[in-house]
C-alpha positions in Angstrom: 145.6 99.8 71.8 142.7 100.2 74.0 140.0 97.8 74.5 137.5 100.5 76.0 138.5 102.6 72.7 137.8 99.7 70.6 134.3 99.1 72.2 133.3 103.0 71.9 134.5 103.0 68.2 132.6 99.3 67.5 129.4 101.1 69.3 129.5 104.1 66.9 129.6 102.2 63.9 127.1 99.7 64.9 124.7 102.6 65.6 125.1 104.3 62.4 122.6 104.9 59.9 122.0 102.4 57.2 122.8 98.7 56.9 126.0 97.8 55.2 129.1 95.5 55.9 130.8 97.9 58.0 127.6 97.9 60.7 127.6 93.9 60.3 131.0 93.8 61.4 130.9 96.4 64.2 127.8 94.6 65.4 129.8 91.3 65.3 133.0 92.7 66.9 131.2 94.6 69.6 129.3 91.4 70.5 132.9 89.6 70.7 133.6 92.3 73.5 130.7 91.6 75.4 131.1 87.8 75.3 134.9 88.1 76.2 134.6 91.2 78.7 137.1 93.0 76.7 136.9 96.7 77.1 133.4 96.7 78.7 131.5 94.3 81.5 131.1 90.8 80.2 127.2 90.4 79.2 126.0 87.4 77.3 122.6 88.6 76.9 123.8 91.7 75.0 126.5 89.9 73.1 123.6 87.4 72.0 121.1 90.5 71.0 123.8 92.0 68.8 124.7 88.8 67.4 121.2 88.0 66.6 121.1 91.6 64.9 124.2 90.9 62.7 122.9 87.6 61.6 119.1 88.2 60.9 119.1 91.9 60.0 122.3 92.0 57.8 122.3 88.1 57.1 125.7 88.0 58.5 127.2 84.5 57.5 130.3 84.1 59.3 130.3 80.8 61.1 132.0 82.2 64.1 129.1 84.6 64.7 126.7 81.8 64.8 128.9 79.5 67.0 129.6 82.7 69.1 125.7 83.3 69.6 125.1 79.5 70.7 127.9 80.1 73.3 126.2 83.0 74.8 122.7 81.6 74.7 123.6 78.7 76.5 125.1 80.9 79.4 122.0 82.7 79.9 
């Protein structure tokens, strides 16, 4: 499996029209890639932005998403 391909696929779903669980999951997973620097350059600011979108817009309730957001914000 390619991290770069995964990032590409997450981005396609995250940018799709509509709001559903698939979009929320894609936003979260793409944010994880940015936070870890897997398949894309590490970028805490972009990770935090994606996480905020997933949490606020989609009411994404994964505790790990909120913890990762706090982690990213601490590094900005």
